[in-house]
C-alpha positions as CSV (number, residue, x, y, z in Angstrom):
1,X,18.2,-42.3,-43.2
2,X,16.2,-45.5,-43.9
3,X,14.8,-45.3,-47.1
4,X,17.3,-47.7,-48.7
5,X,14.9,-47.7,-51.9
6,X,11.7,-47.3,-53.7
7,X,10.2,-50.2,-55.9
8,X,7.2,-49.2,-57.9
9,X,4.8,-52.4,-59.0
10,X,2.5,-52.1,-61.6
11,X,-0.6,-53.9,-61.3
12,X,-4.1,-54.7,-63.6
13,X,-7.1,-55.7,-63.1
14,X,-10.7,-56.0,-64.0
15,X,-13.3,-53.8,-64.3
16,X,-12.7,-50.0,-64.9
17,X,-15.4,-46.7,-64.9
18,X,-16.7,-43.9,-63.3
19,X,-19.8,-44.2,-60.7
20,X,-21.0,-42.2,-57.8
21,X,-19.9,-43.3,-54.2
22,X,-21.0,-46.3,-52.2
23,X,-23.6,-45.0,-49.1
24,X,-20.5,-46.6,-47.0
25,X,-18.2,-44.5,-48.4
26,X,-20.2,-41.3,-48.7
27,X,-20.1,-41.8,-44.8
28,X,-16.1,-42.1,-44.7
29,X,-16.3,-39.1,-46.9
30,X,-18.2,-37.2,-45.0
31,X,-16.3,-38.2,-41.6
32,X,-12.8,-37.1,-43.1
33,X,-14.1,-33.8,-43.7
34,X,-16.4,-33.0,-40.5
35,X,-12.8,-34.1,-38.7
36,X,-10.4,-32.9,-41.6
37,X,-7.8,-35.4,-41.4
38,X,-8.0,-38.6,-43.6
39,X,-8.9,-42.2,-41.9
40,X,-6.5,-45.2,-42.4
41,X,-7.3,-48.5,-42.1
42,X,-4.3,-51.3,-41.5
43,X,-1.1,-51.1,-38.9
44,X,2.4,-53.3,-38.7
45,X,3.2,-56.3,-38.7
46,X,6.5,-59.0,-37.7
47,X,6.7,-61.2,-41.3
48,X,7.8,-64.9,-40.9
49,X,11.0,-66.3,-41.5
50,X,11.7,-66.3,-45.4
51,X,9.3,-63.6,-46.7
52,X,11.8,-62.0,-49.0
53,X,10.9,-58.1,-50.4
54,X,10.0,-59.7,-53.5
55,X,7.8,-61.2,-51.9
56,X,6.2,-58.1,-50.3
57,X,5.9,-56.5,-54.0
58,X,4.4,-59.3,-55.5
59,X,1.8,-59.6,-53.1
60,X,1.2,-55.8,-53.0
61,X,0.9,-55.9,-56.9
62,X,-1.5,-59.1,-56.1
63,X,-3.9,-57.3,-53.7
64,X,-4.0,-54.1,-56.2
65,X,-5.3,-55.9,-59.2
66,X,-7.6,-58.0,-57.7
67,X,-9.5,-55.7,-55.3
68,X,-11.4,-52.9,-57.2
69,X,-11.6,-50.9,-54.1
70,X,-7.7,-51.0,-54.0
71,X,-7.3,-49.1,-57.3
72,X,-10.1,-46.9,-56.6
73,X,-9.8,-43.1,-56.4
74,X,-12.2,-39.8,-56.5
75,X,-13.0,-37.5,-59.4
76,X,-14.5,-34.1,-58.7
77,X,-16.5,-32.8,-61.6
78,X,-19.7,-31.0,-60.0
79,X,-20.6,-28.9,-57.0
80,X,-21.7,-32.3,-55.3
81,X,-20.0,-35.0,-53.6
82,X,-17.2,-36.5,-55.6
83,X,-17.8,-40.1,-57.2
84,X,-15.4,-43.4,-57.3
85,X,-13.3,-44.0,-60.4
86,X,-12.0,-47.0,-60.9
87,X,-8.4,-48.2,-63.2
88,X,-8.0,-50.7,-65.0
89,X,-3.9,-50.9,-64.3
90,X,-1.3,-48.4,-62.4
91,X,1.4,-48.4,-61.0
92,X,2.1,-48.0,-56.6
93,X,4.9,-47.6,-54.7
94,X,6.7,-50.0,-51.9
95,X,8.9,-48.3,-49.8
96,X,12.3,-50.2,-49.1
97,X,14.1,-49.5,-45.1
98,X,17.1,-50.9,-43.9
99,X,17.1,-51.0,-39.7
100,X,19.8,-50.4,-37.8
101,X,18.5,-50.9,-34.7
102,X,14.8,-52.7,-33.5
103,X,12.8,-53.2,-36.7
104,X,9.3,-52.7,-34.8
105,X,10.4,-49.6,-33.5
106,X,10.9,-48.4,-37.3
107,X,8.3,-50.0,-39.0
108,X,6.1,-47.5,-36.1
109,X,7.6,-44.6,-37.3
110,X,6.6,-45.4,-40.6
111,X,3.4,-46.0,-39.7
112,X,2.5,-42.4,-38.2
113,X,4.9,-40.9,-41.1
114,X,2.5,-42.7,-43.7
115,X,-0.4,-42.1,-41.4
116,X,0.3,-37.7,-41.2
117,X,1.7,-37.1,-44.9
118,X,-1.5,-35.4,-47.2
119,X,-3.2,-37.8,-49.8
120,X,-4.9,-36.8,-52.7
121,X,-7.8,-38.6,-53.5
122,X,-7.8,-37.8,-57.4
123,X,-4.3,-38.8,-57.9
124,X,-3.0,-40.7,-55.0
125,X,-4.2,-44.3,-54.8
126,X,-5.4,-45.3,-51.2
127,X,-3.2,-47.6,-50.2
128,X,0.7,-47.2,-48.8
129,X,3.1,-49.8,-48.0
130,X,6.6,-50.5,-46.7
131,X,8.8,-53.3,-45.9
132,X,11.9,-53.0,-43.2
133,X,14.7,-55.1,-44.2
134,X,17.5,-56.4,-44.0
135,X,19.4,-56.9,-47.3
136,X,16.2,-59.4,-49.3
137,X,15.0,-60.5,-46.1
138,X,11.7,-59.1,-45.2
139,X,11.5,-58.1,-41.4
140,X,8.2,-55.8,-40.6
141,X,5.7,-54.8,-42.8
142,X,4.1,-51.4,-43.3
143,X,0.9,-51.1,-44.7
144,X,-1.9,-48.5,-44.8
145,X,-5.5,-48.7,-46.5
146,X,-8.0,-45.1,-46.6
147,X,-11.0,-46.3,-45.0
148,X,-13.0,-44.4,-47.5
149,X,-11.9,-48.2,-49.7
150,X,-12.0,-50.7,-46.8
151,X,-13.4,-51.6,-43.2
152,X,-12.3,-53.9,-40.3
153,X,-14.1,-56.7,-41.8
154,X,-13.0,-56.0,-45.1
155,X,-9.4,-55.8,-44.0
156,X,-10.2,-59.4,-42.4
157,X,-11.1,-60.2,-45.7
158,X,-8.4,-59.2,-47.4
159,X,-6.1,-60.6,-45.3
160,X,-8.0,-64.2,-45.8
161,X,-8.2,-63.7,-49.5
162,X,-4.4,-63.7,-49.4
163,X,-4.4,-68.0,-49.8
164,X,-5.7,-67.2,-53.5
165,X,-2.2,-65.6,-53.8
166,X,0.0,-68.0,-55.5
167,X,3.4,-66.6,-54.5
168,X,5.8,-68.3,-57.5
169,X,3.4,-66.4,-60.4
170,X,1.6,-63.8,-58.6
171,X,-1.6,-64.9,-60.1
172,X,-5.0,-65.4,-58.7
173,X,-5.6,-69.5,-57.5
174,X,-9.1,-68.6,-57.6
175,X,-11.9,-66.2,-59.1
176,X,-12.8,-62.7,-56.3
177,X,-15.3,-63.0,-54.6
178,X,-17.8,-61.0,-52.8
179,X,-19.3,-57.6,-53.9
180,X,-17.4,-54.4,-55.3
181,X,-17.7,-50.9,-55.4
182,X,-19.0,-49.7,-58.9
183,X,-21.3,-52.8,-58.7
184,X,-23.0,-52.4,-55.2
185,X,-23.2,-48.1,-56.3
186,X,-25.1,-49.2,-59.1
187,X,-27.2,-51.3,-56.6
188,X,-28.2,-49.2,-54.2
189,X,-30.2,-47.0,-56.8
190,X,-32.5,-50.1,-57.1
191,X,-35.2,-50.7,-55.8
192,X,-34.7,-53.4,-53.3
193,X,-31.6,-51.3,-51.5
194,X,-34.2,-48.2,-51.6
195,X,-37.0,-50.4,-49.7
196,X,-34.4,-51.2,-47.0
197,X,-32.8,-47.5,-47.1
198,X,-36.9,-46.2,-46.3
199,X,-37.1,-49.0,-43.7
200,X,-34.3,-47.5,-41.8
201,X,-34.8,-44.0,-42.1
202,X,-38.4,-45.1,-40.1
203,X,-36.5,-46.9,-37.3
204,X,-34.3,-43.8,-36.5
205,X,-37.1,-41.6,-37.0
206,X,-39.3,-43.5,-34.7
207,X,-36.9,-43.2,-31.9
208,X,-35.5,-39.5,-32.8
209,X,-38.8,-38.6,-31.7
210,X,-38.8,-40.5,-28.1
211,X,-35.0,-40.2,-27.1
212,X,-33.3,-37.5,-24.6
213,X,-32.5,-34.5,-26.7
214,X,-29.2,-34.6,-25.2
215,X,-27.2,-37.9,-23.5
216,X,-26.0,-35.8,-20.9
217,X,-28.2,-33.4,-19.7
218,X,-25.3,-31.1,-17.3
219,X,-23.4,-28.8,-19.6
220,X,-19.4,-28.7,-18.3
221,X,-16.7,-26.1,-18.9
222,X,-14.4,-27.8,-21.4
223,X,-11.2,-28.6,-21.0
224,X,-9.0,-26.1,-23.1
225,X,-8.2,-29.0,-25.3
226,X,-11.5,-30.3,-25.8
227,X,-11.3,-33.5,-26.6
228,X,-9.6,-36.2,-24.4
229,X,-9.1,-40.0,-24.6
230,X,-8.0,-42.1,-22.1
231,X,-7.5,-46.2,-22.2
232,X,-7.6,-49.0,-19.8
233,X,-6.2,-52.3,-20.5
234,X,-7.5,-54.7,-18.3
235,X,-6.9,-58.3,-18.6
236,X,-9.2,-59.2,-16.2
237,X,-12.5,-57.9,-18.1
238,X,-10.9,-59.8,-21.3
239,X,-11.4,-63.0,-19.3
240,X,-14.4,-62.1,-17.4
241,X,-16.5,-61.4,-20.6
242,X,-16.1,-64.7,-21.6
243,X,-17.6,-66.2,-18.8
244,X,-21.0,-63.8,-18.8
245,X,-20.7,-63.7,-22.4
246,X,-20.8,-68.0,-21.6
247,X,-23.8,-67.3,-19.0
248,X,-26.1,-65.0,-21.1
249,X,-25.5,-66.6,-24.8
250,X,-24.4,-63.5,-26.6
251,X,-21.2,-62.7,-27.6
252,X,-18.9,-60.7,-25.9
253,X,-19.4,-57.2,-27.7
254,X,-23.1,-57.0,-26.6
255,X,-21.6,-57.9,-23.0
256,X,-19.4,-54.7,-22.9
257,X,-22.4,-53.2,-25.0
258,X,-24.2,-53.3,-21.7
259,X,-21.8,-52.7,-19.1
260,X,-20.7,-48.9,-21.8
261,X,-24.9,-48.4,-21.1
262,X,-25.2,-49.1,-17.4
263,X,-21.9,-47.1,-17.0
264,X,-23.3,-43.8,-19.2
265,X,-26.8,-44.3,-17.2
266,X,-25.1,-43.6,-14.2
267,X,-23.0,-40.8,-15.4
268,X,-26.3,-38.9,-16.8
269,X,-28.7,-40.2,-14.6
270,X,-30.6,-41.6,-17.7
271,X,-31.6,-44.6,-18.0
272,X,-32.3,-44.6,-21.3
273,X,-29.2,-44.3,-24.2
274,X,-29.1,-44.3,-27.4
275,X,-25.7,-46.0,-28.8
276,X,-24.6,-45.8,-32.5
277,X,-23.1,-48.7,-33.0
278,X,-20.6,-49.6,-36.0
279,X,-22.4,-52.0,-38.2
280,X,-20.5,-54.5,-40.5
281,X,-23.3,-55.5,-43.2
282,X,-21.4,-58.8,-43.7
283,X,-24.5,-60.6,-43.7
284,X,-25.8,-58.9,-46.4
285,X,-26.0,-61.6,-49.5
286,X,-22.8,-61.2,-51.3
287,X,-20.8,-58.7,-48.4
288,X,-19.0,-61.5,-46.3
289,X,-16.0,-61.6,-48.3
290,X,-16.0,-58.5,-49.9
291,X,-12.7,-56.0,-50.0
292,X,-14.4,-52.7,-49.6
293,X,-16.4,-50.3,-46.9
294,X,-19.6,-51.3,-46.0
295,X,-20.1,-50.4,-42.3
296,X,-22.5,-47.8,-41.7
297,X,-23.8,-46.4,-38.1
298,X,-26.6,-48.4,-36.7
299,X,-28.4,-46.9,-33.8
300,X,-29.3,-49.4,-30.8
301,X,-31.3,-47.5,-28.2
302,X,-31.1,-49.7,-24.4
303,X,-33.3,-49.0,-21.1
304,X,-31.4,-49.8,-18.3
305,X,-34.1,-49.1,-15.5
306,X,-35.0,-51.7,-13.4
307,X,-32.6,-54.8,-14.6
308,X,-29.7,-56.9,-13.4
309,X,-26.7,-57.1,-15.4
310,X,-28.2,-59.6,-17.3
311,X,-31.5,-58.4,-18.2
312,X,-29.4,-55.8,-19.7
313,X,-27.3,-57.8,-21.5
314,X,-30.7,-59.5,-23.3
315,X,-31.9,-55.5,-23.9
316,X,-29.0,-55.4,-25.9
317,X,-28.3,-58.1,-27.7
318,X,-32.0,-57.0,-29.0
319,X,-31.3,-53.1,-29.5
320,X,-27.9,-54.4,-31.6
321,X,-30.2,-56.9,-33.7
322,X,-32.3,-54.1,-34.6
323,X,-29.3,-51.6,-35.1
324,X,-27.9,-54.1,-37.6
325,X,-31.4,-54.5,-39.5
326,X,-32.0,-50.7,-39.6
327,X,-28.2,-49.9,-40.5
328,X,-28.4,-49.5,-44.2
329,X,-29.4,-46.3,-45.7
330,X,-27.8,-43.5,-47.8
331,X,-26.3,-41.3,-44.7
332,X,-27.0,-38.1,-47.1
333,X,-30.8,-38.3,-45.6
334,X,-30.1,-39.5,-42.2
335,X,-28.1,-36.4,-41.3
336,X,-31.4,-34.1,-42.7
337,X,-33.8,-36.2,-40.8
338,X,-31.8,-36.1,-37.7
339,X,-32.2,-31.6,-37.8
340,X,-35.6,-31.7,-39.4
341,X,-36.7,-34.3,-36.5
342,X,-34.9,-32.0,-33.9
343,X,-36.9,-29.0,-35.4
344,X,-40.2,-30.2,-34.8
345,X,-39.3,-31.5,-31.2
346,X,-37.9,-28.0,-30.8
347,X,-34.1,-29.4,-29.7
348,X,-31.2,-29.8,-31.2
349,X,-30.2,-33.6,-30.9
350,X,-27.5,-35.4,-30.3
351,X,-27.1,-38.6,-31.4
352,X,-22.9,-38.6,-31.2
353,X,-22.6,-41.4,-29.0
354,X,-21.2,-44.4,-30.5
355,X,-19.7,-47.9,-30.2
356,X,-17.1,-49.8,-32.1
357,X,-15.8,-53.3,-30.9
358,X,-12.4,-53.2,-33.4
359,X,-11.9,-57.2,-32.7
360,X,-14.9,-57.9,-35.5
361,X,-14.8,-62.0,-35.7
362,X,-13.1,-62.0,-32.3
363,X,-15.6,-60.9,-30.6
364,X,-18.2,-63.0,-31.8
365,X,-16.1,-66.0,-30.5
366,X,-18.2,-69.2,-28.2
367,X,-15.7,-69.2,-24.7
368,X,-15.5,-73.3,-24.8
369,X,-13.4,-73.0,-21.5
370,X,-14.5,-70.1,-19.4
371,X,-12.0,-68.8,-16.8
372,X,-12.0,-69.3,-12.8
373,X,-12.7,-66.9,-10.1
374,X,-9.4,-66.7,-9.4
375,X,-8.3,-66.7,-12.3
376,X,-10.1,-63.3,-12.9
377,X,-9.4,-61.7,-9.2
378,X,-5.6,-62.5,-10.2
379,X,-6.1,-60.4,-13.2
380,X,-7.1,-57.6,-11.0
381,X,-4.0,-56.3,-10.8
382,X,-2.1,-55.9,-14.0
383,X,-3.5,-53.8,-16.8
384,X,-4.0,-49.6,-15.9
385,X,-4.6,-47.2,-17.4
386,X,-3.4,-44.4,-19.1
387,X,-4.2,-41.4,-20.7
388,X,-4.2,-39.9,-24.3
389,X,-3.9,-37.4,-26.8
390,X,-5.4,-33.8,-26.3
391,X,-7.1,-32.1,-29.5
392,X,-9.8,-29.2,-30.4
393,X,-9.6,-31.4,-34.0
394,X,-14.0,-31.8,-33.4
395,X,-15.0,-35.7,-33.0
396,X,-18.1,-37.1,-31.6
397,X,-19.7,-36.5,-27.4
398,X,-18.2,-39.7,-26.9
399,X,-16.7,-43.1,-28.6
400,X,-15.6,-46.4,-26.9
401,X,-13.7,-48.3,-29.1
402,X,-12.8,-52.0,-28.5
403,X,-9.2,-53.5,-29.3
404,X,-7.6,-56.9,-28.1
405,X,-4.2,-55.5,-27.1
406,X,-1.5,-57.6,-26.3
407,X,-2.0,-56.5,-22.7
408,X,-5.1,-57.5,-22.1
409,X,-9.0,-55.9,-23.4
410,X,-8.2,-52.4,-24.1
411,X,-11.1,-50.1,-24.2
412,X,-10.4,-46.5,-25.8
413,X,-12.7,-43.8,-24.7
414,X,-12.4,-40.6,-26.4
415,X,-15.4,-37.7,-25.1
416,X,-16.1,-34.4,-25.1
417,X,-15.5,-32.7,-22.1
418,X,-18.1,-30.2,-22.4
419,X,-20.1,-32.9,-21.7
420,X,-18.0,-35.9,-20.0
421,X,-15.6,-34.5,-17.4
422,X,-11.8,-36.3,-16.8
423,X,-12.7,-37.8,-13.8
424,X,-15.8,-38.8,-15.3
425,X,-13.8,-40.2,-18.5
426,X,-11.6,-42.4,-15.7
427,X,-14.8,-43.9,-13.8
428,X,-16.5,-44.5,-16.7
429,X,-13.8,-47.0,-18.0
430,X,-13.4,-48.4,-14.4
431,X,-16.7,-48.8,-14.1
432,X,-17.1,-50.9,-17.5
433,X,-14.2,-53.0,-15.7
434,X,-16.1,-53.6,-12.6
435,X,-19.9,-54.2,-13.6
436,X,-18.6,-57.0,-16.3
437,X,-15.4,-58.2,-13.4
438,X,-18.4,-58.4,-10.6
439,X,-21.2,-59.9,-12.8
440,X,-18.3,-63.3,-13.5
441,X,-17.8,-63.6,-9.9
442,X,-21.2,-64.0,-8.9
443,X,-23.8,-66.8,-10.4
444,X,-27.2,-65.2,-10.2
445,X,-27.5,-61.8,-12.5
446,X,-26.3,-59.0,-11.0
447,X,-28.3,-55.8,-9.6
């Protein structure tokens, strides 16, 4: 057995109280209820030489005390949704494991156990941490954070804030920055937030009244395990993205969304597509450095008809801007809106086609030195497609995740096989690669 011991880490911080959920917390809570699973952010990482177990314990106590979201649990005191409860102090457990073999393999196994273990939102802290060690020498870290309290950009903010930890004393070197969850919940009841909420719902309703009810018009016979996913690892796409983004003056994530829109248009026979894009909301005042969950789904509607690839990229960029500006709302009011508009149109609206670029700030980095055609063509022989898990756990119609993997860009597409067959799944992923590579290998926009 690898577990050597546990360390009880005390923490304390400013603030305490109970409030209703923020809008993003509410969305995360409902999502976990729909899929019947707890969603976690984080993972594993190798630690620098000289890192100690005591140092990791100090780090854990620091982040728990400093960031209110990490010492937030839930309270159920009525028939409605839960409320968030912030504790002023507490204790959290750090697991210490000995690695007789590869510490990376053991860290991956601990992560899988952490993700599968039950989580009680009333009594458990939303942070799970372990260290793989050789004596007091820390080798690998495992850290998971419940999505209720943090999103991808919040995780980046957490990592950046570690520069404010004095490792010798465990004290903070600067005041904490960014909006805190209790403060945000109160602000979201204010007049300014309500105006943004109402403007967002008007934007959604305008598009809900015109989009095609079903993204894929032909109903298919689903597989016995209805939801299926595959991942395409593509070094060539990673290189080609920089070329196209440099030429079109947009982020690489926009180029990927454009290719996704074109592929879905071809698979479905419908040139106009509605995509739920995950919006960080970090451009709003006070949000950038917040270690919390602020992300909500925006609606990007992209028309691919009669346009070359570069023109679709331009349209995707405009659609992303509109989606971002209208992705600040209380989801409690969005879901009844979708149902009401569908009833008025006499259809069931499918708005469950998602795009999530998990590279975050890396997706926005400009390419100062785009790859050559020869480099892109040489990379085409590397990478490959692997099939992922299947399940009958309810999920979206289709959900494309984008990650920066060690072997190149990773595109993971999870689909409902009642709408997208396994053959369509594979051709869709390879189609995205082909579109972007072809666009990079020509000087003019691609038809």
